[in-house]
C-alpha positions in Angstrom: -52.3 59.3 44.0 -53.9 62.2 45.8 -54.1 64.5 42.7 -55.5 61.7 40.7 -58.1 61.0 43.3 -59.2 64.6 43.3 -59.5 64.6 39.5 -61.6 61.4 39.6 -63.9 62.8 42.3 -64.4 66.2 40.7 -64.2 65.5 37.0 -65.0 61.8 36.5 -63.3 58.8 35.0 -62.6 60.0 31.5 -60.7 63.0 32.8 -58.9 60.8 35.2 -57.7 58.4 32.5 -56.7 61.4 30.3 -54.6 62.9 33.1 -52.9 59.5 33.7 -52.0 59.2 30.1 -50.5 62.7 30.0 -48.5 62.1 33.0 -47.5 58.4 32.3 -43.8 59.3 32.3 -43.9 60.8 35.8 -43.5 58.1 38.4 -46.0 57.8 41.3 -44.6 58.8 44.8 -44.0 55.8 47.1 -47.0 54.8 49.2 -47.1 53.2 52.6 -46.5 49.6 51.4 -43.4 50.6 49.4 -40.8 49.9 52.2 -42.5 46.5 52.9 -42.3 45.6 49.2 -38.6 46.6 49.0 -37.9 44.4 52.0 -39.6 41.5 50.4 -37.4 41.9 47.4 -34.4 42.1 49.6 -35.4 38.7 51.0 -35.9 37.3 47.6 -32.4 38.4 46.6 -30.9 36.5 49.5 -33.0 33.4 48.8 -31.9 33.3 45.1 -28.3 33.6 46.2 -28.7 30.5 48.5 -31.1 28.6 46.3 -30.4 29.6 42.7 -32.6 26.7 41.3 -35.6 27.4 43.5 -38.6 29.6 42.8 -39.9 29.5 46.4 -39.7 33.3 47.0 -42.1 36.1 47.6 -44.3 36.7 44.5 -45.7 40.2 44.4 -48.6 41.0 42.3 -50.0 44.5 41.5 -53.8 44.2 41.7 -55.8 47.3 40.7 -59.2 48.2 39.3 -57.5 50.8 37.1 -58.1 50.8 33.4 -55.4 49.1 31.4 -54.4 52.4 29.8 -53.0 53.4 33.2 -50.7 50.4 33.1 -47.9 52.2 31.3 -47.6 54.7 34.2 -47.5 51.9 36.7 -44.8 50.0 34.7 -42.8 53.2 34.4 -43.1 53.7 38.2 -42.0 50.2 39.0 -39.0 50.4 36.7 -38.1 53.9 38.0 -37.8 52.5 41.5 -36.1 49.3 40.4 -38.9 47.0 41.7 -39.3 43.5 40.4 -43.0 43.1 39.9 -43.9 41.1 36.8 -47.6 40.2 37.5 -50.3 42.8 37.0 -54.0 42.5 37.3 -56.0 45.6 36.0 -59.7 45.1 36.0 -61.0 48.4 34.4 -63.4 49.4 37.1 -64.4 46.0 38.3 -63.5 44.6 41.7 -60.3 42.6 41.6 -61.2 40.4 44.6 -62.5 37.6 42.4 -59.0 37.1 41.0 -57.2 36.8 44.3 -57.9 33.1 44.8 -56.5 32.3 41.3 -53.3 34.0 42.4 -53.2 31.8 45.6 -53.0 35.0 47.6 -51.3 34.8 51.1 -51.9 38.5 51.8 -53.9 41.2 50.1 -53.1 44.9 51.0 -55.1 47.9 49.9 -56.0 51.4 51.0 -59.6 50.6 50.1 -61.4 49.3 53.2 -64.3 48.0 51.2 -62.2 45.8 49.0 -60.3 44.6 52.0 -63.6 43.5 53.8 -64.7 41.8 50.6 -61.5 39.8 50.5 -61.8 38.8 54.3 -65.4 37.8 53.5 -64.0 35.4 50.9 -61.6 33.9 53.3 -58.5 35.7 51.9 -56.0 37.2 54.4 -56.3 41.0 53.8 -55.7 44.3 55.6 -56.2 48.0 55.0 -52.9 49.8 55.0 -52.4 53.3 56.5 -49.6 55.8 56.1 -47.7 56.7 59.3 -48.0 60.2 60.7 -44.2 60.7 60.3 -41.4 58.9 58.5 -39.2 56.5 60.5 -36.3 54.7 58.9 -36.7 50.9 58.7 -34.2 48.2 58.0 -33.0 47.8 54.5 -31.7 44.2 55.0 -34.3 42.6 57.3 -38.0 42.2 56.8 -39.8 42.9 60.1 -43.4 41.9 60.4 -45.5 42.5 63.6 -48.8 40.8 64.3 -51.5 41.3 66.9 -52.7 37.9 68.3 -56.5 37.7 68.7 -58.6 38.3 65.6 -55.4 38.4 63.5 -53.3 35.3 64.0 -56.0 33.6 66.2 -59.7 33.7 66.0 -61.7 36.2 67.9 -63.0 33.7 70.5 -61.2 35.2 73.4 -62.2 38.8 72.5 -65.8 37.6 72.4 -65.6 36.5 76.1 -64.0 39.9 77.1 -66.8 41.8 75.3 -69.6 39.7 76.7 -68.3 38.8 80.3 -65.3 41.1 81.0 -61.7 40.6 81.8 -62.0 38.5 84.9 -64.1 35.9 83.0 -61.5 36.1 80.2 -58.6 35.2 82.5 -60.5 32.3 84.0 -61.4 31.1 80.5 -57.8 31.3 79.3 -56.4 29.4 82.3 -59.0 26.7 81.9 -58.3 26.3 78.2 -54.5 26.9 78.2 -53.8 23.6 76.5 -56.6 23.9 73.9 -55.4 25.6 70.8 -57.2 28.7 69.6 -58.8 28.5 66.2 -56.9 30.2 63.4 -57.4 33.8 62.5 -57.2 35.4 59.1 -53.4 36.0 59.0 -52.3 32.6 60.3 -51.5 31.5 56.7 -49.3 34.5 56.1 -47.2 33.8 59.2 -47.0 30.2 58.0 -45.6 31.4 54.7 -43.0 33.6 56.4 -42.1 30.7 58.7 -41.5 28.4 55.6 -39.1 30.9 54.1 -37.3 31.5 57.4 -36.6 27.8 57.7 -34.7 27.9 54.3 -32.2 30.3 56.0 -32.2 28.2 59.2 -31.2 25.1 57.2 -28.2 27.0 55.9 -27.1 27.8 59.6 -28.3 31.4 59.2 -30.9 31.6 62.1 -29.2 34.5 63.7 -28.6 36.3 60.3 -32.1 35.5 58.9 -33.5 38.5 56.9 -37.0 37.8 58.1 -38.0 38.6 61.7 -41.5 38.2 63.1 -43.2 39.7 66.3 -46.2 38.9 68.3 -47.4 42.2 69.9 -50.5 41.6 71.9 -52.5 43.3 74.6 -52.7 39.9 76.4 -51.0 39.6 79.9 -48.1 37.1 79.9 -49.0 35.4 83.2 -52.7 35.3 82.9 -53.3 34.5 79.2 -49.9 34.4 77.4 -49.3 30.7 77.6 -52.3 29.7 75.5 -51.2 32.0 72.7 -47.7 30.6 72.6 -49.0 27.0 72.9 -51.4 27.6 70.0 -48.5 28.7 67.8 -46.5 25.7 69.0 -49.4 23.4 68.1 -49.4 24.7 64.5 -45.7 24.2 64.1 -45.2 28.0 64.1 -43.3 30.6 66.1 -42.5 34.2 66.2 -39.0 35.5 66.9 -40.3 37.8 69.6 -43.4 37.8 71.7 -44.4 41.0 73.5 -47.2 40.7 76.0 -48.3 44.3 76.9 -51.1 43.6 79.5 -53.2 46.4 77.9 -50.4 49.0 77.6 -50.2 51.0 74.4 -48.4 49.3 71.5 -47.1 52.3 69.7 -44.0 52.9 71.8 -42.8 49.3 71.5 -43.5 49.3 67.7 -41.4 52.5 67.5 -38.4 50.4 68.9 -39.1 47.4 66.7 -39.6 49.5 63.5 -41.5 46.9 61.5 -42.2 47.3 57.8 -45.9 46.6 58.7 -48.0 45.9 61.8 -51.3 44.1 61.7 -54.2 44.7 64.2 -57.9 44.2 64.3 -58.6 47.4 66.3 -58.3 50.9 64.9 -57.3 52.2 68.2 -54.0 50.2 68.1 -53.6 51.1 64.3 -53.9 54.9 65.1 -51.4 54.5 68.0 -48.9 52.8 65.7 -49.4 55.5 63.1 -48.7 58.2 65.6 -45.3 56.6 66.4 -44.2 56.3 62.7 -45.3 52.7 62.0 -47.0 51.6 58.8 -50.0 49.9 60.3 -52.7 47.7 58.6 -56.2 47.1 59.9 -57.6 43.5 59.7 -61.5 43.9 59.6 -62.3 40.7 61.3 -63.9 39.6 64.6 -66.2 41.1 67.2 -64.2 44.3 67.6 -65.3 45.7 64.3 -67.8 48.6 64.0 -70.9 48.2 61.9 -70.2 48.5 58.1 -71.0 51.7 56.3 -73.9 51.4 53.9 -72.9 54.3 51.6 -69.1 54.3 51.1 -67.5 57.4 49.6 -66.7 57.4 45.9 -63.1 56.1 45.3 -60.9 56.4 42.3 -59.5 53.2 40.8 -56.4 52.4 42.9 -53.5 50.1 42.8 -53.7 47.5 45.7 
């Protein structure tokens, strides 16, 4: 919606709505979340084949502060790309965050960092999604989701120790508390939801052919601090298919090999590194690593989240 954003900024909301109405038969171009949504729908197709009577599938909701008049163009775009999104929430300029709990939202994605922060403050798992610097082909048959650990799946307890006392004290702390589970982070519930659907494939003997694969991609060191992360997941009854402990090495090259549909991290440094390698990355604005919030955000056009 780059052109639409320009019109909104330069000419105002009335001209913006008029432009959308005049172009409502022209589909929007795919955004950074498009491959992720297509992968969710591919999983749903497999689930419906295995469990035709069950509605326990991914439920995708289009949430936007656009005016309802723009809805026709959004519907035309969804039909053009053969997406299955039946639920819309168009709030006509108001923030849509208040509706997210009513939808029992497991994950809210937006390009609008202010709305993502608002959702996080309300206790809703949320992330700001960024387009990669270059296009990289991703799997059409398997949903791949990569998570950072601290301040994403887990709380920021350990990051606070690093920031306050340094790495040596952090290593000592993790060794001493290896058998004490970390508190949950903002995206623990989303991993839980993925795991619940994975088990529906496992129960059919399809663990090796499961169309959902999850990854823990963390800057932690395996020997000095990895055990606590894995034991925390175990204590929650959760697991990831792969765990990559990078000991501070860049995450981008590993993500280039994984080719996830989305990667979640709380630090913009790692988000930018993932973008450079062609990964769709999403920033989780939670924890001690966050920079102070801006007091005067730039003017934004209504956007579909």
